[in-house]
C-alpha positions in Angstrom: 6.2 4.1 19.6 8.4 7.0 18.7 7.3 9.6 16.1 10.8 10.4 14.7 14.2 9.0 15.5 17.4 11.0 14.9 19.3 7.8 14.3 17.6 7.3 10.9 18.0 10.8 9.4 19.7 9.4 6.3 16.7 7.2 5.6 14.4 10.2 5.3 14.1 12.8 2.5 12.0 15.6 1.3 8.8 14.5 -0.5 6.8 16.6 -3.0 3.4 15.0 -3.5 2.0 14.9 -7.1 -1.3 16.5 -6.0 -3.2 14.7 -8.8 -0.9 16.0 -11.6 1.2 14.2 -14.2 4.8 15.0 -15.3 3.4 17.9 -17.4 1.6 19.5 -14.5 -1.8 18.7 -15.9 -4.5 17.5 -13.5 -5.2 13.8 -14.2 -6.9 13.0 -10.8 -9.3 15.7 -9.6 -9.9 16.8 -6.1 -6.4 16.3 -4.8 -4.0 19.0 -3.5 -2.7 20.9 -0.6 -2.3 18.9 2.7 0.3 18.9 5.3 3.9 18.6 4.2 5.3 15.1 4.8 8.8 13.6 5.2 9.3 10.5 3.1 10.7 7.4 4.8 12.7 5.3 2.4 11.5 1.7 2.9 13.8 -1.2 2.1 11.7 -2.9 -0.5 14.3 -3.6 -3.2 17.5 -4.6 -1.6 17.5 -7.5 0.9 20.5 -8.0 3.0 20.6 -11.8 3.1 22.0 -13.6 6.2 22.7 -10.3 8.0 20.8 -10.1 11.3 19.1 -6.8 12.2 17.9 -5.4 15.5 14.7 -3.4 15.9 15.6 0.0 17.1 12.4 2.0 16.7 8.7 1.6 15.8 7.6 4.7 14.0 4.5 6.2 12.5 4.6 6.9 8.7 2.2 9.5 7.4 2.6 8.1 3.9 1.3 4.6 4.6 -1.4 2.8 6.6 1.0 0.6 8.5 3.8 1.2 11.0 7.4 1.0 10.0 10.5 -0.5 11.8 13.9 1.2 12.2 16.4 -1.6 11.8 20.2 -1.5 12.5 22.0 -4.4 10.8 25.0 -6.1 12.2 27.2 -4.5 9.5 26.1 -1.1 10.7 23.7 -0.1 8.0 20.3 1.4 9.0 17.1 0.7 7.1 13.3 1.2 7.4 11.0 -1.8 6.9 7.3 -2.5 7.2 6.4 -3.5 10.8 4.8 -6.9 11.4 2.2 -7.4 14.1 3.7 -8.3 17.5 7.1 -6.7 16.8 9.0 -5.4 19.8 12.0 -3.1 20.2 15.1 -5.1 20.8 14.0 -8.2 18.8 16.2 -9.6 16.0 15.1 -10.2 12.4 16.8 -11.7 9.5 16.4 -12.4 5.8 17.6 -15.9 5.1 16.5 -19.1 3.3 16.9 -20.9 6.7 15.3 -18.2 8.9 12.9 -19.1 11.7 9.2 -18.7 10.9 8.6 -15.7 13.2 6.9 -12.5 12.1 9.3 -10.1 10.4 11.7 -12.7 9.0 12.1 -12.9 5.2 12.3 -16.1 3.3 11.9 -17.4 -0.3 8.3 -18.7 -0.9 9.6 -22.2 -1.5 10.9 -22.4 2.1 7.7 -21.3 3.7 5.2 -24.0 4.7 1.6 -24.2 3.6 -0.9 -22.2 5.6 1.5 -19.4 6.6 0.5 -15.8 6.4 3.0 -13.5 4.5 3.2 -9.9 3.4 5.6 -7.7 1.2 5.7 -10.3 -1.5 7.9 -10.0 -4.6 6.1 -10.0 -8.0 9.2 -11.5 -9.6 12.6 -12.7 -8.1 14.8 -9.7 -7.3 12.2 -7.0 -8.0 11.4 -6.2 -4.4 8.2 -6.4 -2.4 5.2 -5.1 -4.4 2.2 -7.1 -3.1 0.5 -7.0 0.3 2.1 -3.9 1.8 -0.9 -2.0 3.3 -1.6 -1.9 7.0 -3.5 -4.9 8.4 -3.1 -7.0 5.2 -1.7 -10.5 4.8 -1.7 -13.2 2.1 -2.2 -16.9 2.7 0.1 -19.6 1.1 -2.4 -22.3 0.0 -0.5 -24.6 -2.3 2.9 -25.4 -4.0 3.5 -26.8 -7.5 6.4 -27.1 -10.0 8.3 -23.9 -9.4 5.1 -22.0 -8.6 3.5 -21.0 -5.3 -0.2 -20.2 -5.0 -1.2 -17.3 -2.7 -4.6 -15.9 -1.7 -4.2 -12.1 -1.6 -6.2 -9.8 0.7 -8.7 -9.1 -2.2 -9.4 -12.9 -2.3 -7.7 -13.1 -5.6 -5.8 -16.4 -6.0 -2.5 -15.9 -7.9 0.7 -17.7 -8.8 4.1 -16.5 -7.8 7.6 -17.9 -8.5 9.0 -20.1 -5.8 12.1 -17.9 -5.8 10.2 -14.8 -4.8 10.9 -13.5 -1.3 8.1 -12.7 1.3 8.0 -11.7 4.9 6.3 -13.8 7.6 3.3 -12.3 9.4 0.8 -9.4 8.9 1.5 -5.7 8.5 0.8 -3.8 11.7 -2.0 -1.4 11.1 -1.7 2.3 11.9 -5.0 4.2 11.7 -5.8 7.8 12.6 -7.9 8.0 15.8 -11.6 8.4 15.2 -12.8 12.0 15.2 -14.1 12.8 18.7 -13.6 16.5 19.3 -11.4 19.5 19.0 -9.2 19.5 15.9 -10.0 15.9 15.1 -13.8 16.3 14.6 -15.3 15.9 11.2 -14.9 19.2 9.3 -13.9 20.5 5.9 -10.5 21.7 7.2 -9.5 18.2 8.2 -10.1 16.9 4.7 -7.9 19.7 3.4 -5.1 18.6 5.8 -5.3 15.1 4.3 -5.0 16.5 0.7 -8.6 16.2 -0.3 -10.2 19.2 -2.2 -13.9 19.9 -2.3 -16.0 17.8 -4.7 -19.1 19.0 -6.5 -21.7 16.4 -7.6 -22.1 16.1 -11.3 -25.9 16.4 -11.1 -25.5 19.8 -9.4 -23.5 21.2 -12.3 -24.5 22.7 -15.6 -24.9 20.5 -18.7 -21.9 22.2 -20.3 -19.7 21.1 -17.4 -20.8 17.5 -16.7 -22.8 14.8 -18.5 -25.0 14.5 -15.4 -25.7 18.2 -15.3 -28.6 20.3 -16.4 -32.3 19.7 -16.2 -35.1 21.3 -14.2 -35.0 20.7 -10.5 -33.8 17.4 -9.1 -33.5 15.7 -12.5 -32.0 12.2 -13.0 -28.7 11.9 -14.9 -30.6 10.8 -18.1 -27.9 8.2 -19.0 -27.9 4.5 -19.1 -25.0 4.4 -16.7 -23.0 7.0 -14.7 -20.3 8.9 -16.6 -17.1 10.8 -15.9 -16.9 14.6 -16.8 -15.3 13.5 -20.1 -18.1 11.1 -21.0 -16.5 7.8 -20.1 -18.3 5.1 -18.2 -17.6 4.9 -14.5 -18.8 3.3 -11.2 -18.3 -0.3 -12.0 -16.3 -0.2 -15.2 -13.2 -2.4 -15.1 -10.0 -0.4 -15.6 -7.6 -3.4 -16.0 -6.3 -3.9 -19.5 -8.0 -6.7 -21.4 -4.7 -8.3 -22.3 -2.1 -8.0 -19.5 1.1 -10.0 -19.0 0.0 -11.3 -15.6 -3.4 -12.7 -16.7 -1.8 -16.2 -17.0 -0.8 -16.0 -13.3 -4.3 -15.3 -11.9 -6.2 -18.4 -11.1 -9.3 -16.7 -9.5 -10.0 -13.0 -9.7 -11.4 -10.8 -7.0 -15.1 -11.6 -6.8 
């Protein structure tokens, strides 16, 4: 596996991380910031080159994701990055086609994929590009077919409907995890968390009452609330954040237990 390939320079660009801030520069997600600078690899999610075979040139590590990526050179000369399936090898050929073979890495419409097949990088709507099942080690199972609708079981065990014209990739995303801290610079330490972009966190019960709803009290006092709260007084730790009325509610057959 190569770290960086010079052949795919045009598929990489500078990447400024948000560091927990919104478009106004205000912090909306605390305890994020710093970290090593990263080069962003432009992954081919949106545009699929149908019926154009591609050859795997490189297998690369991507610091922005939990899975490996492939460097593909298409027969027409274009070069793209894609998510790497398990078992991919340099020199193999992949293709996106309605009649493609059922091998890991090939892309097909859901209506052409048989039942019981594992897929990843699934479109939420036809032509929108892969939006589901993209993390390292994840895969979805095709469990049934109906009138213009396909039922998939997602990695969260949620059962959901997708249009039969949505495209998906055969297989499972190849996982790419950091090695376990053993010694040297990889041991567990505060500096390693800062490298990854995590800033120090102070427990709410260790703060003053003016700074956090859990703060104040004499000694090791309980939070004094019926449920945990955020620094702004909103319920947390178990509260559902999904909107009560969302457009995709009608597509979900069974929610994540």
